[in-house]
Structures are given as C-alpha cells and as structure tokens.
N, C-alpha and C positions, 0 to 999 in steps of 0.2 A: 498340628505343631505349628507356632510362629517361627519363623526365620526373619533375621535380618541379614540383607546382604549389603557389605560394607564396598565401597570403593573411591579410587580418588576422584572419579568425574561420573557425573549421571546425566543422561538428557533421557526426560521424561516423555517427552513427544516431539516429534522432528521441527514444530515450530515455535520451540522456547529455547531460551537461554540455557548454555549448557552450565551446571553445578560443577563446579572446578575445586570447592574447599572442604572436602571430604564428605561422602553423601553415602544414603542407606536407601535400600528399597525392602520394604517391610512385608512380607506375606505369610496369612493364614490357611494352611491347606494349598488348595490350586487360586487364592485369588489375593489380589494385591490389596492391602491395607492402608499403606501410605509409603511415598517417597519424597524424598528431600534432602536437607542437610543433617548430616548426623548429630551434632551438637544440639539440634533443637528437637531432634525425633527419640536421641537415646534415653532420654528421662522418661519416657513415656511407655518405654517397653517394658512388657509385663515379665516377670520373674520368670527363670528358666529359659527366655529367648535365647533359640541357636543363633549364633553369629558366624558366619560366613566373610573374612575380610579378604578382599581378591587383590587388594594392594593398589599398583598402578596402573590400573585399566578402568575402561570409559563402559559404563552399563548402560544397556539401552532395551527398547520392547525387543522382543524376539521377532526375527526377519521372515519375509513371506518368499516363497518361491512361486508363482504365480502359473507355471508351466514346468511340469516334470512329466515323466513316463517313467514311474516306479517298477513297470513291468518289465522294462530293457534292461539291458546288458553294455553297460558304456565300454566293456573291454574288447567288444567285438563289432564289425561292421554289419549291421543285420536290418535289411528289408523291415516293414512292418509284418510283411506274411510270415515272417520266421517265427513270432509268437506261436503261431498256430502249433508247431511240432512240441513243446511244453505240454505238461500237465498242467491241472489247474494247480494241484497243490505244489508241483514245481514253481509254479508263477507265484503264487501266494508267499513261499520261502524265500523268493527272491525280492519281493516287494517289501517284506518285512526288514530282509537285510537292508535294502537301498535306504528304504527310510531312515534307521538308524545312523547311516551317512550322510543324509541331510543334515539330522541335528549335529553332526561333526562341525557343520560349516556353522552353525547359530541358526539356523532356519528352524523354527517351528511351527511352521504353518505353512503347508503345500497344497496346490491345487494340480491334482494329477487330471492331466487333460488327455486322456486317451489309453486304455487297454481294455482286453476282449473281454465278454460279456460282463458279469456284475462282480468280478473281484475284486474290484476297486472299494464299491459299498459294503461289500464283507468285511474288508480289512478296515475300513473307517468305523465300522460297529465294533470289531474288536478292540480298536486301539479306545473308542470312547469308553468302552466296558473295562479297559485297563487288564484286557487277557494279553493284548499287546502292546508293548512300548513303543511310540512313535511319535513323530509330530501330528499336529491336528491336519487331519485330510479332508478338503473336499474334492468330491468325485463328479466326473461327467461320464464314466463308463464308456461305451464304444461312442465314437464321434459318428454323425450322420454325413453319409457321404454318398456319392453316386456307385453305379457298378463299375469295377473297375480303377476306381477313384483312389485316394489317398487312405490307408488304411481300411479298405473295404474287406479285409478278411477278419475284421472284430466284430463285425456282426452288426452295421448299422447304417446298410444300405437302403437308400430311399429316391425316388424318380417320380416326378410331378408333384402338384399340391397335396394332393390326399394323402400320398404315400409319407410326405414330408412331415406333416401333422402327426400322420399317425404314428411315425417313428418319435416324433417328440413326446407325445403320451405316452408312451412305451418306457422313455428315460422318465418321465414325472413318476410314472407308479414304479419305477426303480427306486426312487428315492434321491436322486441325482443332486448334486447342489449347484452343478452349471449345466448348460448345454453347449456340446460343442459342433459346429459343424465344419466340414471342410468345402469351404468356398472356392478353392483352386485346389490344383493338385498338388502333390508334394515330391520331395528329392528322394525319399525313401521309399517310394512307390513306383518302380519303373512304370513308364509308359503314362503316368496321371499327368503330366504337363502342367509345373509349378505357375505358370505365368499365365494360364487360361481359367477362366470361370467356369465353375461347373455348374452351380444353380442359378436360377432368374431372381429376379427381385421377388418375384410374387411367390416363389417357394420360400425364400428365405422369411418374407413376412411371415408366412404361414407358421413357420417354426417359431419365429419371434412372437407374436401374438401368443400362440400356444404357451409357450415359455413364461411370457410375462402376466399372462391369466392366472398363473399359479405362483406367482413370485419368485420365479425362477431366473436368473439372468442367462445370457446365451453370447457366447462368444463363437469367434470363428478363425480357423487356419486359413488367413489369406496372404501368400506371397506374391501373387499378382496385382499389376493395380487396378484391372476390372474386378476382380472380385472383392479387393478393397471397397471401391465403389458400390457396387450392391450389396456390400453387408451396411455401409453407412445409409443407402438410400431405404435398406429392409429395418434399421432401427434396431441394431444389434448394439451391445452394450460395451463390447471389447473387440479388440482385433489383434490378433497373436501372430508375430512375426514383421507383418507390414513393411516386407521389403522391398515393394515398387518394382515390382519384377515385370519385364515385358520381353518380346522375343530377342534373345541374345545378351541381356543383362538386365540393368535396372534404369528407370528414369523417375527421379522424385517429380513428386505432383503436388507443387505447395497449394494450388485452390482445392484440391482434396484433402491436403494436411490441414487446412485452415477448417474446412467444412467438419473434419472429425474434432478438432478443437471446440469449435463452436458448440458442437452437438455433445461436449462433456461425455465422449466415446473415451475409453480406457484404451490406451496400446501398450503392448506386452512386447518390446523389441526382440527378446530370447536371445541375448547377447551371452556368449558362454566360452569354453576353452577352446572351441572351433575357431572363435573370432580373434584369438590372441596373434600378434606378431609372430610368435615362435610356433611355426607347423602350422601357419594358416591354414583352413582348409573349407571356411565357409562356402559352399557353393554359389551363392547368389550372384557375386560380382569380385571386382577385387577388393582387396581390402580398403584402399584409398577412397574408393567409391562407396563402400558401405560406410566409413566412417564420415564420409562427406553427406550421405543422407541424413544420418543419425544428429548430426549438427544441423541443417537446414530444419530438420522435424523439431529440434529444441527451441529453436526460435518462434516456432509458431506457437509454444508451451499448450500442449495436449496433455492431458492427464496419462503420464507415464507410470508404470507397473513394473515391478522387477519379476522376471521369469527367464527360465535359463535353456529351456527343452533339454535339461539334464537327462540323461539315459540313452542318448544318440551317441555313436560311435564316439571315442575319444572325448567322453565330456560327463567326468564323475561326478557323482552328485554332492562329493564332500568338496568340490572345487567350484562353489557357488561364487565366490570373490571373483573369479576370472572374468565375468560378464560385468561386474561393477568397475573393474580395471578398463574394460574397452569401453563403457561410455563414460567414465572419466576422461577417457583419450579425446572422445569426441567432443568435451567439454562441460559435460554436466556435472553440476557442483556436489560435494559431499553430502551436502545439506538434502539436496535434491534426490540423491541417490538413496539417503536415508528415508525421506518422506516417500517415495516409490516403493520402498520397501516394508514400510511400516503402516503408518496412519493410511496414505491413500490406496495402499493395497488392500488393509482392512474395509476400507469403503466398498472398492470395486467389488470386493469377495463377500459383501453382506454382512461384515464384523466389525462394524464400527462401533458397537457396544460391548465388544467382548475383547478385543485384543489390539495391538497396533501403538498402545499408549500403557504408559505405567501408573494410572490414574485408578485410585480408591475403586473398589467392587470390578476389576477388569481381570481377564485372566493373569495368572503367575507365570507368563512367558516372559523369560529374563534372560539376556546375554549379556556378555562382556568380551571386551577385545583387549588386547595389549595396546596402547597408545592411545591416540584421539582421532576416531574416524570423521569427525569433522572438519580436522586439519589435513588427513593423510588417507586417503583410499587404501592404501596398503594394510593399513592395521584391520581391514576385514579378511586378511589373509591369516589374522592369529585370532583366534578364536580362544577364549581362556575359562569361559563359563558359560553353560548352556543349562537352564532350566524350562521344560516344558510341563504348561499346567500344574506348576507344583513341585514336580519331580525334577530332581537334579540328574542329566546325562553326563555319565562317564565320557570325557572326551578321548578321541582317540587321533594320533598326528596325523594330519595330512598330508599325505607323499607328494615329494616334488613333481614338478612336470616330467615326464619322461621323455628320452629322446624319441619322438614319432615322425619324425621328418619324413621318411621312407611311405609311412602309413597313410600319413596326412595328405600327402601329394597324390597317393591311390586312392584314398576314400573320394578327394576332390574331384579326379577324373571321373571315378566310376558315376559318382552322383549328378555331375553334370551331363555323361553320357546319356545317363536313363533319363534326363531330361532335356534331350537332343540340344544340348548346349555344346558351345565348342569349348 
C-alpha cells in the first residue's frame, strides 16, 4: 500500500537543506519511493494513496541509538551480574517491552551492545520476521571480557590471544552484527576498575582481525585512557563512552583524540539522562569536567555517533533525547546531532544503503517531531510520528523526569565506590 506522509518541514538527509514549504515522503510497503515538495509530488501519487497529514512537524529519517541494553531494567540500580537471576523468557519479554519504548522516542534502529547468551540475536530474528514489532536491532550478544571483568557473567570470558580469537569466532557463529570487547572495567561491575586496561594490544588485534575477516565491525567499552589507546592501536572501529578515565577522575588526551579522528574511528559518547544537570549521577567525573571533555573532543572533529547506554539505572529507553540535550550543551550543533543520529550512525553500523536517509529505495524509517530540530534541540523531546520499516508505531507519551535526587546521589556514590573512586 502506498502512503504519503505530509508535513510542514522535511530533512531528507542531514547534509541537505530543510524543505520548509509543505513536504511529503511517499512509501510503498517498507520502502521509500520518493521525498520532496508536496506540490511537485502530489500529482504523481497513485489512486488510493493513503495520506497522513502531520501538520506543523519536521520529518526526518528514523534515528539510531547505537548503544542500548534492552535486557536491563532502568527503574532499578542493577549490576551486570543481576541479569543472571532472570529466566531467558523473562528477559525476552523485557527486551520486547523496552524495544517499544525505544520507538516512542523516534529511534528506529538500535545496537544492543550486551546481553546474556544469544537472546538478542533471537529477538532480532523475531523482529525481522514480523513475529515481534520493534526497531531494527543490531546485536553483539555477550561482550568479550576478562575473568571478573565488566559483564563477565554474560558469557564472554576470554584470556590470551587464542581465547580472544576463539571468543570472536563464537560471536561470528552466533550471527552477531558487531563484536563488543570490554577494554576496561565498568562501573556496573564492582571491582573491575573502569580506568584500567584489561587486554593487551595483541589480544585486541586478534579479535579485530577475526571480526574484520568476516566483515563485522568491532567496538569496545573503553572508559579509561589506556584502554582507549590500546583499542586505537588495535584497529577497532568504534569506541563506546571514551570518557578519558584515569585514577581519581578524567584527563582529556588531545593527542589520542586526534589519532581517533585521523583514523576515522567512531566515538559513541553515551550521554543520557544520568548526565543531565537535574539529578546528575554520571560516575566518571564532575558534570563540568564531563562537558569540558566533550567540548574539547568536538573540536578534534571525530566521527561521533549517538548512543545512550539506556537500560542502566534511571536511564529510560524513551528518554533518548536527554543525551542529545547534553551534547548540545557541550557545543554540538543540531545538524551535527542529526548527522550523528542518522547517516553517520548508519555508516558506522554498516547500514548506509539501508537507512539513515529518506532516499528512494531505502527503508521506510520515518519520524516526525513537533517544531524544528535543526533550530531547537528540545524538538527531539516531542516525537509526533514514528514509522519503522513501513509500519506505524502508536506513540505513547514520554513521562516527565521524576524526582530522583536521592536515588541519583546514592547511585553515583555506589558506582564510584565500586570503582574505588572518592
């Protein structure tokens, strides 16, 4: 069935001029047919076309969240080990529910960067076959980590070059879209030490070489500077968090940031609700220092992609826009954020020919926001329409921020204590 989606404004792709004199996106099934000015396209529409008029909104390509954990429950402070108390069926139900919340935010593609076993690839298959409705899901399954390391209970423990290579081969056999490695410890895994590197360059290279030989990108959780440096040396494709952790806090490394930019490695800063000024509890450092580091990073012009780490405590999936607000506060422009959430993210995820732009032949991933996201980042907090692969999602209201001051303070205290930070 042909559907014409009308709106006041349309951004076909992040680098183009905004069409602001009544626009339309035409889809047939799950594919974009054309997009442009309504008066030019309307006479060509076939008889029986369904017209959806969104009024005073701006239509964009569906957004990416390149770092989520669909198996986690953001209403609770949970360590990574806590997922082991749930049955596979319970986790599957939770993941399906969380996937719908992602759609509520205007996100039509997610990269799930860590869940136990193969539950994520199983959910991906269910979504692709339309047995479950949700966003497009890219899976990492269990991250590769050291014994006692970050998320070691999820099933990806490896030590030494041979074990690291074997674990990468296992992920490839599971059909993952991306391989994730824990290059440092993490705050949600007590005792794993987020500032310290876990793997040698040789171990990381073994994983990267194996992944690249099968056309699979490799990304890494890297909160500490040394873990970031080793991932760059090993030829990784993407760095998650990139929070410049050192003993006692953070220290931005401009030389390393320039290396990342020159190597065209993507960075996913994972800003989210925890990083807002209200009830701030990001454990890396003070909010002032975190924003300063982001501003300095932007000046090096690396390839930034949007991801939130949503699923961790007090970071709800539907509040995707919170991370964009933080990045805007650090100096990123609205157009830079849109690019990082659409076509740049699509390129980093290997989907440049599939989604991220509203061009003929691409997936019918279409979202609309009240207002103009090119002028006001707050527009991302007001999604008004979401279509994922040609199917319209019934949006639910995004709840306002709760008063979590006491819980946020406690969470930050516990996370930093678990990492031996003051």
